[in-house]
N, C-alpha and C positions, 0 to 999 in steps of 0.2 A: 755943904752939899754939892754946890756947883763945882767947887775945886775937886771934890772926889770924882765927879762925873768926867771932868776934863782930864783928870789923871788916868781914869779908866780908858778913855778914848785914846789918849797918848800911848798908853801901854799896848792897847790893841793895834793901833796904827804902826807902832814900832815893830810889833810881832809880825804883822803882815808884810811890812816893808823890808825889815832886816832879817827876820827869822825865816821867811820863805824865800826860796830861790825863784828865779824867773820861770823855770820849768814847772815848779810846784804850783805857782800862781796860775800859769796858763792851763795846766791840767785841771785844777779845781774850777776855774771859770768855764772851761769847755764842758766839763761834766755837768755843772749846774745849768749851763745854757741848753745842753741837749735834753736834760730832764724837763726843763721848763718848756721847751718847744714841743716835746712829746705830749706833755700835759695839755698845752693849748690846742694841739691838733686833736687830741681826744675830746676836748671840750667842744671844738667846732664841728667835729664829725657827728657827734650825737648818736642817737639810736635810729638807724634807718629801717630796721626790720620790724621793730615793735613800735607802732605808732601810738599805742595806748599809754606807754610810759612817757616820762618827761623827755623832751628832745635833747636837753643839755645835761651834762654831768657837772654839776656845780662844784663838787669837791676838787675836781681836777683844775678848775679855774682858780680856786683858792690856793692850791698847792703851787700852781704856776706863778701867781702873784707873789707868794712868799719867796719862791726861788729867785724871781727877778729882784725882789727887795734885798735879799742876801747878796746877790751879785752887785747891786748898787752900793751897798755898805762896804763890801770888800774893795770895790774900785775906788770909793772915796777914801778908804783907809790907806790904800796903796798910793794914790796920786795926789792927795790934798794934804 
């Protein structure tokens, strides 16, 4: 089982490192970063006009954390 997981990680790392050009990697990371930052700003902005509703938008925080985790996995696959 452990060998299969290591093989899967090696395949993924080789795909990101060798299969993607530098331009593709930079574009993917920039797009993910922009979407993550927009979601965190939506989370922090909250509802200013409707005080009856919850002030924070929790799904945007979850999406932001998932996007940052994907960015971390991609950067680990590329540089480790």
